[in-house]
C-alpha positions as CSV (number, residue, x, y, z in Angstrom):
1,X,0.0,-0.1,-0.1
2,X,1.1,3.1,-1.2
3,X,1.3,6.5,0.8
4,X,-1.2,8.1,-1.3
5,X,-3.4,5.2,-0.6
6,X,-3.0,6.0,3.1
7,X,-3.5,9.9,2.7
8,X,-7.0,8.8,0.9
9,X,-7.7,6.7,3.7
10,X,-7.0,9.9,6.5
11,X,-9.1,11.8,3.9
12,X,-12.0,9.2,4.8
13,X,-11.5,9.3,8.0
14,X,-11.5,12.5,8.2
15,X,-14.8,13.0,6.6
16,X,-15.9,10.5,8.9
17,X,-14.9,13.0,11.7
18,X,-16.8,15.8,9.8
19,X,-20.0,14.1,9.4
20,X,-20.2,12.3,12.7
21,X,-17.8,13.9,15.2
22,X,-18.6,17.5,14.3
23,X,-22.3,16.7,12.8
24,X,-23.7,14.9,15.0
25,X,-21.9,14.5,18.6
26,X,-20.8,17.9,19.4
27,X,-24.5,18.4,20.7
28,X,-23.5,16.1,23.6
29,X,-20.8,18.6,24.4
30,X,-22.3,21.9,23.8
31,X,-26.0,21.0,25.0
32,X,-25.4,22.5,28.7
33,X,-24.0,25.9,27.4
34,X,-26.8,26.1,24.0
35,X,-29.2,25.0,27.1
36,X,-28.6,28.2,28.8
37,X,-28.0,30.5,26.5
38,X,-31.0,30.2,24.6
39,X,-33.3,29.2,27.6
40,X,-34.1,25.8,26.5
41,X,-35.7,22.9,28.6
42,X,-34.5,19.4,28.8
43,X,-37.4,18.2,26.7
44,X,-36.6,21.0,23.8
45,X,-33.1,19.7,24.0
46,X,-34.0,16.0,23.6
47,X,-36.1,17.0,20.7
48,X,-33.0,19.1,19.0
49,X,-31.1,15.8,19.3
50,X,-34.4,14.0,17.8
51,X,-34.3,16.0,14.9
52,X,-30.6,15.1,14.3
53,X,-30.9,11.4,14.3
54,X,-34.5,11.6,12.5
55,X,-32.7,12.7,9.8
56,X,-30.2,10.3,10.1
57,X,-33.1,7.7,9.8
58,X,-34.1,9.3,6.3
59,X,-30.9,9.5,5.3
60,X,-30.5,5.8,5.7
61,X,-33.6,5.3,3.7
62,X,-32.7,7.7,0.8
63,X,-28.9,5.7,0.6
64,X,-31.0,2.3,0.1
65,X,-32.8,4.2,-2.7
66,X,-30.0,6.1,-3.8
67,X,-27.6,3.0,-3.8
68,X,-29.5,1.7,-7.1
69,X,-29.1,5.0,-8.6
70,X,-25.8,6.8,-7.8
71,X,-22.3,5.3,-7.0
72,X,-21.1,5.2,-3.2
73,X,-18.3,7.5,-4.0
74,X,-20.9,10.0,-5.3
75,X,-23.4,9.6,-2.1
76,X,-20.3,10.2,0.1
77,X,-19.6,13.6,-1.4
78,X,-23.2,14.7,-1.3
79,X,-23.5,13.8,2.4
80,X,-20.2,15.5,3.3
81,X,-21.6,18.8,1.6
82,X,-25.0,18.4,3.2
83,X,-23.3,18.0,6.8
84,X,-21.4,21.3,6.4
85,X,-24.7,23.1,5.7
86,X,-25.8,21.7,8.8
87,X,-22.9,22.9,10.7
88,X,-23.1,26.6,9.1
89,X,-27.0,26.8,10.0
90,X,-26.3,25.7,13.5
91,X,-23.7,28.4,14.1
92,X,-25.8,31.3,13.2
93,X,-29.0,30.1,14.5
94,X,-31.2,32.7,16.3
95,X,-33.3,30.3,18.0
96,X,-34.1,26.2,18.2
97,X,-36.4,25.9,15.3
98,X,-33.5,26.9,12.9
99,X,-31.1,25.0,15.0
100,X,-33.2,21.9,14.5
101,X,-33.3,22.5,10.8
102,X,-28.9,22.6,11.2
103,X,-29.2,19.4,13.2
104,X,-31.4,17.7,10.6
105,X,-28.9,18.4,7.8
106,X,-26.3,17.3,10.2
107,X,-28.0,13.7,10.8
108,X,-28.9,13.6,6.8
109,X,-25.4,14.0,5.7
110,X,-24.1,11.7,8.3
111,X,-25.9,9.0,7.1
112,X,-25.1,9.4,3.6
113,X,-21.2,9.7,4.8
114,X,-21.1,7.0,7.3
115,X,-22.6,4.1,5.2
116,X,-20.9,4.1,2.0
117,X,-17.4,5.2,3.8
118,X,-16.4,1.7,5.0
119,X,-16.4,0.4,1.7
120,X,-14.7,3.4,-0.1
121,X,-11.8,3.4,2.9
122,X,-10.7,0.0,2.9
123,X,-10.9,-1.1,-1.2
124,X,-7.1,-1.4,-1.3
125,X,-6.4,-3.3,1.6
126,X,-5.9,-7.0,1.7
127,X,-8.9,-8.9,3.2
128,X,-7.2,-9.4,6.3
129,X,-6.1,-5.8,6.8
130,X,-9.8,-4.2,5.8
131,X,-10.8,-4.2,9.3
132,X,-7.9,-1.7,10.1
133,X,-9.1,0.6,7.5
134,X,-12.5,0.3,9.3
135,X,-11.0,1.2,12.6
136,X,-9.1,4.1,11.6
137,X,-12.6,5.8,10.7
138,X,-13.2,5.1,14.3
139,X,-10.5,6.9,14.8
140,X,-10.8,10.1,12.4
141,X,-14.5,10.1,14.6
142,X,-12.5,10.4,17.8
143,X,-10.1,12.7,17.2
144,X,-13.2,15.1,15.7
145,X,-14.6,14.2,19.3
146,X,-11.5,15.1,21.4
147,X,-11.1,18.5,19.4
148,X,-14.7,19.3,19.6
149,X,-14.5,19.1,23.4
150,X,-11.4,21.1,24.0
151,X,-12.6,23.7,21.7
152,X,-16.3,23.8,23.1
153,X,-14.1,24.3,26.6
154,X,-11.9,26.6,25.3
155,X,-14.6,28.8,24.1
156,X,-16.7,28.7,27.0
157,X,-14.2,29.8,29.3
158,X,-13.4,32.9,26.4
159,X,-16.9,33.9,25.8
160,X,-19.5,32.2,28.0
161,X,-22.6,29.9,27.5
162,X,-22.8,32.0,24.1
163,X,-19.3,30.6,22.7
164,X,-21.1,27.1,21.8
165,X,-21.9,29.2,18.3
166,X,-18.2,29.3,17.5
167,X,-17.4,25.9,17.9
168,X,-20.0,25.5,15.2
169,X,-18.3,28.4,13.3
170,X,-15.0,26.5,13.3
171,X,-16.2,23.6,12.6
172,X,-17.9,24.5,9.2
173,X,-14.8,25.8,8.4
174,X,-12.4,22.7,8.5
175,X,-15.5,20.4,7.6
176,X,-15.5,23.1,4.1
177,X,-11.8,22.2,3.8
178,X,-12.1,18.7,4.0
179,X,-14.9,18.4,1.9
180,X,-12.7,20.0,-0.6
181,X,-9.7,17.8,-0.6
182,X,-11.8,14.5,-0.3
183,X,-13.5,15.5,-3.4
184,X,-10.3,15.9,-5.1
185,X,-8.4,13.5,-3.9
186,X,-10.5,9.9,-3.0
187,X,-11.4,7.7,-5.7
188,X,-13.6,4.6,-5.5
189,X,-14.0,2.3,-8.6
190,X,-17.1,0.4,-8.5
191,X,-18.0,-2.0,-11.0
192,X,-22.0,-1.8,-10.6
193,X,-24.8,-0.1,-8.8
194,X,-26.9,-1.7,-6.2
195,X,-30.0,-4.1,-7.5
196,X,-33.2,-2.3,-7.2
197,X,-35.1,-4.1,-4.1
198,X,-37.7,-3.1,-1.3
199,X,-38.2,0.3,0.2
200,X,-35.4,0.3,2.7
201,X,-33.4,-2.3,1.5
202,X,-34.4,-5.0,3.8
203,X,-34.7,-7.7,1.2
204,X,-30.7,-7.5,0.7
205,X,-30.3,-7.5,4.7
206,X,-32.8,-10.7,5.1
207,X,-29.8,-12.4,2.6
208,X,-26.8,-11.0,5.3
209,X,-26.1,-14.1,7.6
210,X,-26.7,-13.8,11.1
211,X,-28.8,-10.5,10.0
212,X,-31.2,-10.6,12.8
213,X,-28.8,-10.7,15.8
214,X,-26.6,-7.8,14.2
215,X,-29.6,-5.9,13.5
216,X,-31.1,-6.2,17.1
217,X,-27.6,-5.4,18.4
218,X,-27.1,-2.1,16.0
219,X,-31.0,-1.1,17.4
220,X,-29.9,-1.6,20.9
221,X,-26.3,0.2,20.6
222,X,-28.6,3.0,18.7
223,X,-30.6,3.8,22.0
224,X,-27.9,3.4,24.4
225,X,-24.9,5.4,23.4
226,X,-27.0,8.1,22.8
227,X,-28.4,8.5,26.4
228,X,-25.1,8.5,27.8
229,X,-23.5,10.9,24.9
230,X,-26.2,13.5,24.8
231,X,-26.6,13.5,28.5
232,X,-23.5,12.8,30.5
233,X,-22.1,16.3,30.3
234,X,-25.7,17.8,32.1
235,X,-25.6,14.6,34.3
236,X,-22.0,15.6,35.7
237,X,-22.9,19.7,35.6
238,X,-26.2,19.7,36.8
239,X,-26.3,16.3,39.0
240,X,-22.7,15.9,40.6
241,X,-21.4,19.4,40.7
242,X,-18.9,19.3,38.1
243,X,-17.6,22.2,36.6
244,X,-17.7,22.6,32.9
245,X,-14.2,22.5,32.3
246,X,-14.2,18.6,34.1
247,X,-17.2,18.0,32.4
248,X,-15.7,18.8,29.2
249,X,-12.6,16.7,30.0
250,X,-14.4,13.6,30.4
251,X,-16.0,13.8,27.0
252,X,-12.5,14.7,25.9
253,X,-11.2,11.2,27.4
254,X,-14.1,9.6,25.4
255,X,-12.9,10.7,22.4
256,X,-9.3,9.5,23.1
257,X,-10.6,6.2,24.1
258,X,-12.3,6.1,20.9
259,X,-8.8,7.0,18.7
260,X,-7.6,3.7,20.0
261,X,-10.5,1.5,20.4
262,X,-11.2,0.9,16.6
263,X,-7.9,-0.1,15.7
264,X,-7.7,-2.3,18.7
265,X,-11.3,-4.0,18.3
266,X,-10.5,-4.8,14.8
267,X,-7.4,-6.8,16.0
268,X,-9.9,-8.3,18.6
269,X,-12.1,-9.4,15.9
270,X,-9.3,-11.1,13.7
271,X,-8.0,-13.1,17.2
272,X,-11.3,-13.7,18.9
273,X,-14.2,-13.0,16.2
274,X,-16.8,-10.9,16.3
275,X,-19.4,-13.1,18.8
276,X,-16.7,-12.5,21.7
277,X,-15.9,-9.1,20.9
278,X,-19.6,-7.6,21.1
279,X,-20.7,-9.6,24.0
280,X,-17.7,-8.5,25.8
281,X,-18.3,-4.7,24.5
282,X,-21.9,-4.6,25.8
283,X,-21.3,-6.2,29.2
284,X,-18.0,-3.6,29.8
285,X,-20.6,-0.7,28.8
286,X,-23.1,-1.7,31.4
287,X,-20.9,-1.6,33.8
288,X,-18.8,1.1,33.3
289,X,-21.8,3.4,33.0
290,X,-23.0,2.5,36.4
291,X,-19.2,3.2,37.3
292,X,-19.7,6.9,36.5
293,X,-23.3,7.4,38.0
294,X,-22.1,8.6,41.6
295,X,-19.5,10.9,40.0
296,X,-16.3,10.5,41.7
297,X,-14.0,12.1,39.5
298,X,-11.2,9.7,39.1
299,X,-12.9,6.9,38.5
300,X,-15.6,8.4,36.0
301,X,-12.2,9.9,34.2
302,X,-11.0,6.2,33.9
303,X,-14.4,4.9,32.8
304,X,-14.4,7.7,30.0
305,X,-11.6,6.2,28.3
306,X,-13.0,2.7,28.2
307,X,-16.4,4.0,27.4
308,X,-14.8,5.8,24.0
309,X,-13.0,2.6,23.3
310,X,-16.4,0.6,23.5
311,X,-18.5,3.3,21.7
312,X,-16.1,3.0,18.9
313,X,-15.8,-1.0,19.2
314,X,-19.6,-2.0,18.7
315,X,-20.3,0.1,15.3
316,X,-16.6,-1.2,13.9
317,X,-17.4,-4.7,14.8
318,X,-20.8,-4.6,13.1
319,X,-19.9,-2.8,9.9
320,X,-16.6,-4.9,9.4
321,X,-19.6,-7.8,10.0
322,X,-21.4,-6.3,6.9
323,X,-18.5,-5.2,4.8
324,X,-17.1,-9.3,4.9
325,X,-20.4,-10.9,5.1
326,X,-22.6,-8.6,2.3
327,X,-22.3,-9.3,-1.4
328,X,-21.6,-6.5,-4.0
329,X,-25.3,-5.8,-4.8
330,X,-26.3,-6.3,-1.0
331,X,-23.8,-4.0,0.9
332,X,-25.3,-0.6,0.2
333,X,-29.3,-1.2,0.5
334,X,-28.4,-4.0,3.5
335,X,-26.0,-1.8,5.5
336,X,-28.6,0.8,5.0
337,X,-31.5,-1.4,6.3
338,X,-29.6,-2.2,9.4
339,X,-28.5,1.3,9.6
340,X,-32.5,2.4,9.5
341,X,-33.3,0.4,12.7
342,X,-30.3,1.9,14.7
343,X,-31.6,5.5,13.5
344,X,-35.0,4.7,14.9
345,X,-33.8,3.7,18.2
346,X,-31.8,7.0,17.8
347,X,-34.5,8.7,17.1
348,X,-36.3,7.8,20.4
349,X,-33.5,7.8,22.5
350,X,-32.7,11.6,23.5
351,X,-36.8,12.7,23.6
352,X,-37.1,9.7,25.7
353,X,-34.1,10.6,27.7
354,X,-35.0,14.0,28.1
355,X,-38.6,13.5,29.1
356,X,-37.3,11.0,31.8
357,X,-34.8,13.8,33.5
358,X,-37.5,16.3,33.5
359,X,-40.1,13.9,35.3
360,X,-37.3,13.0,37.7
361,X,-35.5,15.9,37.6
362,X,-32.2,14.0,37.4
363,X,-30.1,12.7,35.2
364,X,-29.6,9.5,37.1
365,X,-32.2,7.3,35.5
366,X,-31.3,8.0,32.0
367,X,-27.8,6.6,32.6
368,X,-29.3,3.7,34.3
369,X,-31.6,2.9,31.4
370,X,-28.6,2.6,29.0
371,X,-26.8,0.5,31.6
372,X,-29.9,-1.8,31.2
373,X,-30.3,-2.1,27.6
374,X,-26.7,-3.1,27.3
375,X,-27.8,-6.2,28.6
376,X,-30.1,-7.0,25.5
377,X,-26.8,-6.0,23.1
378,X,-25.4,-9.4,25.1
379,X,-27.9,-11.6,24.3
380,X,-27.8,-10.5,20.4
381,X,-24.0,-11.1,20.3
382,X,-24.3,-14.6,21.8
383,X,-26.6,-15.4,19.2
384,X,-23.9,-14.8,16.5
385,X,-22.7,-17.3,14.2
386,X,-20.5,-18.7,16.5
387,X,-17.0,-18.3,14.2
388,X,-13.2,-17.1,14.5
389,X,-13.7,-14.3,12.2
390,X,-16.2,-12.5,10.5
391,X,-15.5,-14.2,7.4
392,X,-18.4,-15.9,5.9
393,X,-18.5,-19.2,4.6
394,X,-19.3,-20.3,1.3
395,X,-22.5,-21.5,1.8
396,X,-24.0,-18.3,3.5
397,X,-22.6,-15.5,1.2
398,X,-23.9,-15.2,-2.4
399,X,-21.5,-16.6,-5.2
400,X,-20.2,-13.5,-6.5
401,X,-17.2,-11.1,-6.2
402,X,-17.0,-8.8,-3.3
403,X,-17.2,-5.2,-3.4
404,X,-13.9,-4.9,-1.8
405,X,-11.8,-7.2,-4.0
406,X,-10.9,-5.1,-6.9
407,X,-7.2,-3.9,-6.4
408,X,-8.1,-0.8,-8.6
409,X,-11.4,0.2,-6.3
410,X,-9.9,2.9,-4.6
411,X,-7.6,4.9,-5.8
412,X,-6.0,9.0,-5.7
413,X,-5.8,11.1,-8.2
414,X,-1.9,11.9,-9.1
415,X,-0.7,15.0,-8.4
């Protein structure tokens, strides 16, 4: 693999960071300041997150349809530009309505970037190394979260609660530059478009081995992770009396854990298989969320690192499963269908979390709910096919070339 390949993978990871880390997870970091600046209730704040994940849900449906008309690289490019528009709208939003529109664009663009990017990023890697490429996408997301948390803390110290707008301004500028570089450099030679199928791609999903437990885990993850990422800072500041800077540090540590979590978990899947890796990840999530409930500083900060690793590990492992098990025709619509179920869970999660916090006047039960949901993920993991890795057998996968098999599938424009 050449240096140009690594540059292109780095740009794909940066694109994932713009669409996911900037566009979708910034809200959890700036929510306390945004809520205070705009005078929002927890329920309205939860509705903003709901707008974001609802758009992600709609975006996955759109990808399933667009995959039979547009190439995956085109979908990725369009999504990246939409995500940047969302950040611009968020930066200049005068109130909750325009802010919700910005959240919607960010969520829609996030789906259009994330679904095709694993195939685009790993196309020139040998089969045994594609998990590494997918893990690096998670690292790109993680670095964007680390950057965002530190940026938010700095602007809040400098400008008070109104500083959250500056966070989105900086992100919009960086996102635009990354989008230009990605469009200019990243290439993906796709031999054929996905076949047209049922709305949402569920017919393609059902052809993926182990699709039921995989979809169940993806759905569970979508519900449980957002309860923590959207409300953890509020829990630490409002319930545990943490300062804004210390709460921002915990979010930074989550991002640092994600940086290393993706590549580490990709190696774990190679050695121990998806089943053992996912069961362990869901178990640790439940345990660590309970550890942070009392708000003890050192245990919470230490747990934040591992939570970040788990937060990276579950989607990386599930994505690897789809990349290595789905046929060329089924990957786009099939992964979109699973992501659709994930999006439904995300759509209801912040609304339920915000309403629960308003009803109980504490964020304690929001985190307890997340810990309890991870138990369902353990059940799903144990129902996966018991293989040493996520590679499908010849009997399980349709007999056609894999979308990542062509050595020329991912090229870089020479300079």
